[in-house]
VEXROBA-764067 format. One line per 4 residues: their letters; for each residue x, y, z of C-alpha. Coordinates in pm, 1 decimal. Layout:
REM residues N
a> X,Y,Z  ...
END
This chain:
REM residues 106
msve> -1542.0,7574.1,10788.3  -1591.3,7470.7,11137.5  -1956.7,7618.4,11312.6  -1809.8,7944.1,11509.1
chyr> -1627.1,8074.4,11182.2  -1916.9,8016.6,10996.3  -2139.2,8236.1,11247.9  -1884.2,8495.8,11334.0
ymts> -1831.4,8538.6,10936.8  -2197.6,8558.7,10871.7  -2295.9,8810.9,11204.0  -1984.9,9016.2,10986.1
qltv> -2174.9,8957.9,10590.4  -2471.8,9134.3,10772.4  -2506.4,9499.8,10719.6  -2739.1,9738.4,10766.1
kavd> -2971.5,9854.3,10505.4  -3191.8,10093.1,10648.4  -3202.2,10313.7,10986.9  -3573.6,10485.4,10998.3
ryed> -3677.2,10709.7,11346.6  -3949.5,10744.3,11504.5  -4116.3,10897.0,11782.5  -3999.5,10633.7,12044.5
yyhv> -3748.7,10379.2,11845.9  -3517.0,10322.6,11555.6  -3559.0,10101.1,11348.5  -3229.6,9901.7,11181.1
rfrd> -3380.7,9704.7,10872.5  -3088.4,9410.2,10797.9  -3365.0,9229.9,10537.0  -3629.6,9311.2,10339.0
adef> -3926.3,9245.2,10530.3  -4024.9,9015.4,10162.1  -3791.8,8824.9,10225.6  -4019.9,8600.2,10487.5
dele> -4346.8,8432.2,10410.3  -4416.4,8548.6,10821.5  -4234.6,8758.3,11074.6  -4253.5,8619.0,11440.6
tpdw> -3984.7,8610.7,11676.9  -3899.5,8310.1,11869.9  -3919.1,8380.6,12283.2  -3521.9,8322.6,12337.1
asel> -3433.9,8570.9,12105.5  -3689.1,8806.2,12250.6  -3540.6,8767.7,12613.7  -3172.6,8763.8,12509.4
veae> -3281.8,9148.3,12341.0  -3443.3,9262.4,12621.3  -3182.1,9177.4,12888.6  -2915.9,9298.6,12691.9
lprs> -3156.8,9715.2,12576.9  -3440.0,9729.7,12745.9  -3761.6,9785.6,12541.7  -3567.8,9676.3,12240.3
evwm> -3765.2,9442.9,11961.1  -3608.5,9204.2,11729.0  -3789.9,9040.3,11393.4  -3733.0,8781.7,11285.2
gqde> -3790.6,8510.6,11025.2  -3684.3,8175.8,10928.9  -3555.4,8104.0,10581.5  -3565.5,7782.0,10338.3
tdew> -3331.3,7590.7,10549.5  -3531.6,7702.1,10870.4  -3258.3,7834.8,11011.0  -3382.3,8189.3,11194.9
lvqs> -3252.5,8522.6,11044.5  -3265.9,8859.1,11177.1  -3475.6,9111.2,10949.7  -3488.0,9460.2,11154.1
vrvp> -3430.0,9559.3,11582.6  -3593.9,9800.8,11711.9  -3401.4,10037.9,11944.7  -3541.9,10259.0,12161.1
vnrm> -3457.3,10651.1,12106.1  -3425.9,10763.4,12433.8  -3104.5,10525.0,12457.5  -2912.4,10640.3,12192.2
ddeg> -2715.3,10920.8,12028.9  -2807.2,10875.8,11676.7  -2918.6,10668.9,11367.2  -2512.0,10535.2,11383.5
dasr> -2531.1,10472.0,11777.7  -2866.8,10261.1,11709.9  -2659.0,10084.9,11377.1  -2406.0,9970.5,11647.7
kalq> -2699.4,9844.2,11926.5  -2871.4,9662.7,11666.1  -2494.6,9490.7,11517.0  -2456.5,9392.0,11891.7
vvsl> -2771.1,9242.6,11949.6  -2779.8,9064.2,11615.9  -2427.1,8950.1,11722.0  -2582.5,8819.4,12094.6
itdy> -2843.8,8660.2,11900.9  -2551.9,8453.9,11671.0  -2324.7,8340.6,11952.2  -2694.5,8195.3,12122.3
emfd> -2756.9,7972.0,11816.2  -2407.5,7919.9,11844.1  -2402.3,7787.3,12151.9  -2747.0,7623.6,12207.7
sk> -2686.5,7434.8,11822.0  -2398.4,7228.7,12012.4
END
């Protein structure tokens, strides 16, 4: 499987596990935080997310192969219509990060 197909497959297989609404943001979770020893976000990912959707945040962790994986995305409530809209936007953010990793690794 080519690198591009592999990343597309991984993104398409990612599903929203939970969406929680807080006063200022929706927290869209893709993976359980317990899957990671530590959650942090590389600067490049924070910058991509901020450029795509201002005031959003992404939480990431590394797996056993040191690959960065998105654990969750926070999106501002005032920029979303509902939980479904927040989920769709969070998936777009994950796709953006995945595309960046794919092209950066070439």
